[in-house]
C-alpha positions, 0 to 999 in steps of 0.5 A, a space after each residue: 461545567 459538565 459532570 459525570 456520575 459513576 455507577 456500578 457496572 450494569 446499572 443504567 448510566 446517564 451522562 449529560 454532556 450538553 450535546 444533542 445527538 440526532 439519529 441519521 435520517 432514514 436511509 441517509 448516511 451518518 457521515 460525509 462520504 470518503 470519496 466522491 466517486 466509487 472505484 470501478 472494478 477494473 481500478 480496484 483489481 489494478 490497485 489490489 495487484 499493485 499492493 499485492 506486489 508490494 506485500 512481500 518483504 523480499 520484494 520491498 527489499 529488492 525495490 530498495 536495493 535497486 533504488 539505492 544502486 549506482 545509477 538506480 539500476 541493478 543486475 539480477 546477479 547483484 541482487 542474489 547475495 543481498 537477499 540470500 535467495 537463489 537466482 530463479 527466486 529473485 527473478 520470480 520476485 523481479 518479474 512480479 514487480 515488473 508486471 505490477 509496473 514498479 520496475 523496468 527490465 532491460 537485457 544486456 547479453 545474458 544478464 537482465 538489469 532492472 530499474 525503477 519506473 519513474 514515479 511508480 512509488 510516488 503514485 502508490 505513496 499518493 494513493 495511501 496519503 489520499 486514503 
């Protein structure tokens, strides 16, 4: 059984847990690497842009509204009222989500319709799970 002795703050305290702790070898890592290959700069930029696109509450709401819309598709005109923003502001957010690869845009007459890119959110979810 391991025992602990309590000492006043500032006093030298020695606790014997019966475990040997060795310092890391000179120049060596103290733990296993988290990844097998480091991420290159281009991939890091791409991921940062994707996470930045998702790092806005309005854009997250827009994605969820589009995902839950009939046919998983929504017109800009249907997205304005739920988020309480002007059409130009909603269009700006949708453009960011489209550029980041989360939404596809199709034009029908004067209106633009948006739908989720299949698997885009699943890929982000997998990245977070693997982290």
